[in-house]
C-alpha positions in Angstrom: 26.8 -10.0 22.2 23.3 -10.0 20.9 20.7 -12.7 20.5 18.3 -13.1 17.5 15.4 -15.6 17.6 12.9 -16.2 14.8 9.5 -17.7 15.5 6.9 -18.9 12.9 3.3 -18.4 13.8 1.6 -21.6 14.9 -1.8 -20.5 13.8 -2.4 -21.7 10.2 -4.5 -18.7 9.3 -1.9 -16.2 10.6 0.9 -18.0 8.8 -0.7 -17.0 5.5 -0.1 -13.3 6.4 2.8 -13.2 8.9 6.1 -14.7 7.7 7.7 -14.8 11.2 8.1 -13.0 14.5 11.6 -12.3 15.9 13.2 -11.2 19.2 16.5 -9.3 18.9 18.1 -8.0 22.1 21.4 -7.2 23.9 22.0 -6.4 27.5 25.5 -5.1 26.8 25.6 -1.3 27.4 28.7 -1.1 25.2 27.1 -3.1 22.3 27.8 -1.8 18.8 26.7 -3.2 15.5 26.1 -1.6 12.1 23.8 -3.5 9.8 22.7 -2.8 6.2 19.0 -3.8 5.5 18.3 -4.5 1.9 15.1 -3.9 -0.1 12.3 -6.4 0.5 8.6 -6.8 -0.3 8.0 -7.9 3.2 6.7 -5.3 5.7 8.1 -5.0 9.2 6.4 -3.9 12.4 8.9 -3.4 15.2 8.5 -2.7 18.8 11.6 -1.2 20.6 12.3 -1.0 24.3 14.9 1.2 26.0 15.9 3.0 22.8 15.6 6.4 21.1 15.7 6.4 17.3 17.8 9.0 15.5 17.1 9.4 11.8 19.4 10.5 9.0 19.6 10.3 5.2 21.5 7.0 5.3 19.3 5.2 7.8 18.9 5.3 11.5 20.7 4.9 14.8 19.3 3.3 18.0 20.7 4.7 21.2 19.9 3.9 24.8 16.9 5.7 26.3 15.1 5.8 29.7 14.2 2.4 31.1 10.8 1.1 29.9 10.5 3.5 26.9 8.8 1.8 24.0 8.3 2.8 20.4 6.5 1.0 17.5 7.9 1.5 14.0 6.5 0.4 10.6 9.2 -0.2 7.9 8.6 -0.6 4.2 11.9 -1.0 2.5 11.0 -0.6 -1.2 13.8 1.3 -2.8 17.4 1.1 -1.6 19.4 -0.4 1.3 19.7 1.5 4.5 22.1 1.4 7.4 20.9 0.7 11.0 23.3 1.4 13.8 22.7 -0.3 17.1 24.3 1.3 20.2 24.0 0.0 23.7 21.5 -2.3 25.4 18.1 -2.8 23.6 15.1 -5.1 23.2 13.2 -5.4 20.0 10.3 -7.5 18.8 9.7 -7.8 15.0 6.5 -8.9 13.2 7.3 -9.6 9.5 4.3 -9.6 7.2 4.0 -11.1 3.7 2.9 -8.6 1.0 -0.6 -7.4 1.9 -0.3 -9.3 5.2 -0.5 -6.3 7.6 -3.5 -5.1 5.6 -5.6 -7.9 7.1 -5.1 -6.5 10.6 -5.8 -2.7 10.0 -8.9 -0.9 9.1 -7.3 2.0 7.2 -5.2 1.3 4.1 -1.5 0.8 4.5 -0.8 4.2 2.8 -3.0 5.9 5.5 -1.1 4.4 8.4 2.4 4.7 6.8 3.2 8.4 7.2 6.5 8.0 5.5 7.5 5.9 2.4 10.0 4.0 4.5 9.8 4.3 8.3 6.8 5.5 10.2 5.8 5.6 13.8 2.9 3.3 14.2 0.1 3.7 16.8 -2.8 1.8 15.1 -2.9 -0.9 17.8 -2.4 1.6 20.6 -1.6 0.4 24.1 -2.6 -3.2 23.2 0.5 -3.9 21.3 2.8 -2.3 23.9 1.2 -4.3 26.7 1.6 -7.7 24.9 5.1 -6.8 23.8 6.1 -6.4 27.5 4.7 -9.9 28.1 6.6 -11.3 25.2 9.9 -9.8 26.4 9.4 -11.0 29.9 8.6 -14.6 28.7 11.6 -16.9 28.2 9.9 -19.8 26.5 9.8 -19.5 22.7 6.4 -21.3 22.4 4.8 -19.1 24.9 6.1 -16.0 23.1 4.5 -17.3 19.9 1.2 -17.9 21.7 1.0 -14.4 23.0 1.7 -12.9 19.6 -0.7 -15.3 17.8 -3.4 -14.5 20.2 -2.9 -10.7 19.7 -3.1 -10.9 15.9 -6.0 -13.3 15.9 -7.9 -10.8 18.0 -7.1 -8.0 15.5 -7.7 -10.0 12.3 -10.1 -8.1 9.9 -9.4 -9.4 6.4 -8.9 -7.6 3.1 -11.7 -7.3 0.6 -9.8 -5.7 -2.4 -9.5 -8.8 -4.6 -7.8 -6.9 -7.5 -4.7 -6.1 -5.5 -4.6 -9.6 -4.0 -4.7 -11.1 -7.5 -2.1 -8.7 -8.9 0.4 -9.4 -6.0 -0.2 -13.2 -6.3 0.6 -13.0 -10.1 3.9 -11.2 -9.5 5.0 -13.5 -6.7 4.0 -16.8 -8.2 4.4 -16.5 -11.9 7.4 -18.2 -13.4 8.1 -15.0 -15.3 7.1 -11.8 -13.5 4.3 -10.2 -15.5 4.7 -6.7 -16.8 2.3 -3.8 -15.9 0.3 -4.0 -19.1 -0.2 -7.8 -18.6 -1.4 -7.3 -15.0 -3.8 -4.5 -16.0 -5.2 -6.6 -18.9 -5.6 -9.7 -16.7 -7.5 -7.7 -14.1 -9.5 -5.7 -16.7 -8.4 -2.4 -15.2 -6.4 0.6 -16.4 -2.7 1.1 -15.7 -3.7 4.1 -13.6 -6.1 2.1 -11.5 -3.5 -0.6 -11.0 -0.9 2.0 -9.8 -3.4 3.5 -7.4 -4.1 0.1 -5.9 -0.4 -0.6 -5.4 0.2 2.8 -3.8 -2.8 2.5 -1.6 -2.3 -1.0 -0.3 1.5 -1.6 -0.6 3.1 1.9 -0.7 5.0 0.6 -3.8 4.6 1.5 -7.4 4.0 -1.5 -9.6 7.5 -1.3 -11.1 9.1 -0.9 -7.6 7.3 -4.0 -6.4 8.4 -6.0 -9.6 12.0 -4.7 -9.1 12.3 -5.9 -5.5 10.6 -9.3 -6.3 13.1 -9.8 -9.1 16.0 -8.9 -6.8 14.8 -11.3 -4.1 14.3 -14.1 -6.6 17.9 -13.8 -7.8 19.1 -13.8 -4.2 17.1 -16.9 -3.3 18.3 -18.7 -6.5 21.9 -18.1 -5.5 21.5 -19.1 -1.9 19.4 -22.2 -2.6 21.8 -23.6 -5.2 24.0 -26.4 -3.8 26.8 -25.5 -6.3 26.9 -21.8 -6.6 26.0 -20.9 -10.2 27.8 -18.4 -12.4 26.3 -14.9 -12.1 25.4 -14.9 -15.8 23.2 -18.0 -15.1 21.5 -16.3 -12.2 20.8 -13.3 -14.4 19.3 -15.2 -17.3 17.2 -17.4 -15.0 15.7 -14.3 -13.3 14.6 -12.4 -16.4 17.6 -10.0 -16.7 18.4 -9.1 -20.2 22.1 -9.7 -19.6 24.7 -9.6 -16.9 25.2 -5.9 -17.2 21.5 -5.3 -16.4 21.8 -7.7 -13.5 24.9 -5.9 -12.0 23.3 -2.4 -12.4 20.0 -3.6 -10.8 21.9 -4.9 -7.7 24.0 -1.8 -7.4 21.0 0.5 -7.7 19.2 -1.4 -4.9 22.0 -2.3 -2.5 25.1 -0.3 -3.5 27.0 -3.5 -4.2 27.6 -5.4 -7.3 26.2 -9.0 -7.1 29.6 -10.7 -6.5 30.3 -8.3 -3.6 26.7 -8.6 -2.3 26.7 -12.4 -2.2 30.0 -12.6 -0.4 29.2 -10.0 2.3 25.5 -10.7 3.0 24.2 -13.5 5.2 20.9 -14.8 6.5 20.9 -14.5 10.3 18.7 -17.6 10.8 16.5 -19.8 8.8 13.4 -17.7 7.9 15.3 -14.6 9.1 16.4 -11.5 7.4 19.5 -10.9 5.2 22.0 -8.4 6.6 25.3 -7.0 5.5 27.7 -6.1 8.4 
């Protein structure tokens, strides 16, 4: 068995940038689980204890390592679904940031600390993060865990001064219809080239990649939030797909599943938690 607990930041300032924290762990040395993580515009910072990470073209595998070993990983899942294989006992802390959220806590840009488009070893916070992570894992009270994490990120809060990328991301996330690249550039009075540079620099996405993932996530949310599950054609039309064929192809390109298969095989672990396919 494994346990998965999500925690919302209590600090109102932090809650604008951090979607939630989570603790995922298992003490079973024979534990095995394969999970498919699907594309998202949220950014994950994960601290692992007692694991070694093995990478391959399809994803990564976590296998037992020497006691006390810790590793910090930054994950930006912007293109396609990846498989994560959990093997043996492990402990994991996740900090899940809204778009541009992590940028408020680091001095370099995201593209400077993300050494890989998807998964990068992350040492920006140095020993500080490893130290408080140990405190979080040793603490059994959820509220106390939250206080430790909130205190850490309050201490490291720096802010983000690039208003153009903040406005562009807000427009994509909040507009009823996701604006196109030309509309964004015109609204911000900048060139398409500058807009692309800003997205690459601060999000490690192209503009179109970001729009694509937001569109996918909107369709997923629309299906899940409906009391009576709507027909897929309705979901497609309501989320700016030209037709059901485009809707199906988009889901298959991102997840490897058609929408019908995806919705039936994917579930949210907890309220505010991630969506996994087992």
